[in-house]
N, C-alpha and C positions, 0 to 999 in steps of 0.2 A: 422538433421539440427539444428544449433544454430540460433535461431530467435530473433530478437529484433525489437521493434517499436520506438526506440529512434532516429533514423536517421531523418534528416530534411525532407526527401521526404515521410516519413511514410511507406516506403516499407520494405519488409522483406529482410534479407541478411545474408550471413555467416559472423560470427565475424572473422575479419582478425587476423591472427597470431595463431589461434587455429587449430591444425592439426586434420585431420579426425580421427586418432586413439584416440584422446582425446574425440572427439564427441561420439565415440562408447563406451567409458568407463565412461562417465559422469554419476554422481550419480542421477541426476534429469532429465535424458533424457525423453522427452515427457511430462513433467509436465508444466502446465501453472500457471504463477503468475501474478495476476492483481495488478497494482499499481495506486492508484488514483492520479490525477494530476490537478493542476490549476496554476495560476500565483503566483509569489513569492515563488516558490519551492526552496529548498536548493540544488544548483547544485551538490555539492560534494556528497551528499547522492544519488541523482537520477543517477548520472554518475556511482557511485560505484555499485548500483544494476544492471545497464545496463551490466557491464562487469562481475561482480561476479556471477550473476545468469546464464548468458550465458555460463560461464566457466564450470558450472555444468550441462549444457545441457538443462536448463529450458528456456521456452519462456516467456519473459517479455512483458506484454501488458499494455500500459498506457491507463487508462480509465478516462473519464471526463463527464461533462454535456455539450453537444454540442449545446444546444439551437437551434436545427433545422438546424445547419450548417454541412457541410461535414467535416470540419477540423477547428481547432482553434490553433493559435500560442500563446503559453504562454512564459513569460520571467521569468528568475530566479531572486532570491532575491539579491544574492551577485554580480553577474556580468552581470545581465540582458541578459543572454544567451538565445537565442530563442529555443523553443522546440515545434514541431508540434504534435498534437494528433488528430487522426481520428477515435477513438473508443469510444463509449458511454456505460455507465452502465445503461442508462435510460430504455432500453427495454430488458435487460437480464432476461430471465425467469429462473425458477428453473433448468430446464434441461441444459441450457447453463451454468448457474452458477456452476453446478455440474462438469463441465469440468475443473474448476480451482482448483488447489491444495492449493492455498493461495491467500488472498486478503490483501493488505498492505495499511494503511493510513500513509503517510509520515509526515515529520516534517514541520516546518516553517508555512506559512500562507495558505497552501493548504486546510486544513480542515476548516479554518475560512471562506474562500471564497466559499467552497462547501456547507457549512451549510446554505447558504442564501436560503430563500423561499419567493416567491412573494405572497403566500397565507398562512398566519399564522395558519390557521385551519388545515393545512396539514404538514406532515413532509417534510423537505428538501429532494429532490430526492436522494441525496448522503447518507443521514442518513437512508432513507428507504432501500437503497441498502445494507448498512452495517447491518441493522437489518435482512435483508433477508439472508445475509451471516452468521450471528450469529445463525440463525435457522438451519443451516446445520453443524453439528458437525464434518463432514468429511473434512470441509474446515478450514485450519489454518488461523486465523485472526492475523494480525500484526499491532500494533498501536505504533507509536513512537513519543516522544516529545510532541508537541502541537496537535498531531493527535487526542488526546482525546477530543478536542473541538467538533468533529463531533458526538460524542456519547452523548453530553450533553442533547439533546432532548429525548433520550431514556436511561436514567440512569440505568434502570433495566437490561440492557445488561452487566453491570460491577458491579452491586451491590453485595457485598459480595465476590468479586473476588480480588485476589492479583494482583496489577499492580504497575508499576512505570511510571513516566512522568517527564517532565521538572519541575524544582522547582517552576516556575511561576504558574503551574497548580495544585499544591499540594492541595490548598483549593477547587478547582473544583472537583477533584476526590474524596476527602473526602465528599463533599456535595452530590456527586452522590451515596455515600454509598459503594464505592470501598475501599479496604484495601491497603493503600499506603505502598509500600515496598521500602526501601532505597537501591536499587541495580541498576546496569546499565541495566540489562536485567532480566525480570521476566516472568516466564512461569506459567500459570494457565490453565491446560487442553488444549483446542484448541485456547487459547489466549496467544500471546507473546507481551509484551510491552517493549519499550526501553526508556531510560532516555532522551537523546537528539539526534539531527541529527548527532552530532559528534561521537555518539556511533553506527552509522549505521553498522560498520563492525562487531561488536559484535552481534548486532540485526540480521543481515543477516546470520551470522555464525550459530546462534541458529535455525533460520528458516530452513536453509539448513540441519542441523543435524536432525531436526524433520521430515522433508519431506523425507529424505533419509532413515529414519528408518521405 
């Protein structure tokens, strides 16, 4: 089954227009990809992931901080398109996290909103989750554009690693100790970074290639 959690109802469904024969030959069949989400997401990027990962047979799961609610409706940055999310990363333990093949931090203001913490003595829950994912080398980590904001409280995760990012974050990643690389997509072991949300097709292509191999 090709599964997505991007529909308004939050329910699972077959992606329309994809024949069963394609499901059976999909390169990422059975793999789960977690995508962090919050308000001011870049619609074109998230919509692209929705269809492209499903085309390869992967399950795309939108994950957020639900603040004790069953579901939250977020709105996109460009068109204010509504998007429901009913899955949280807050209580994902190592066993459940191990069921994911990749975790993606998308572009736009998602990471800025998710890095909020009401207790400055503690890591933001989303940053703690990313730190947890980085500890598992079997999980591919994807960070694109302004997504690097989420890593700022734990710079050791990218220190000494080759990355790319939005030009506006060049100083940030240098200050984190990362090695900025002037390319659209950069791979450093289990970390894939992308320059901007407009490069999401190249970013997703590389993630698919790595997961398929």
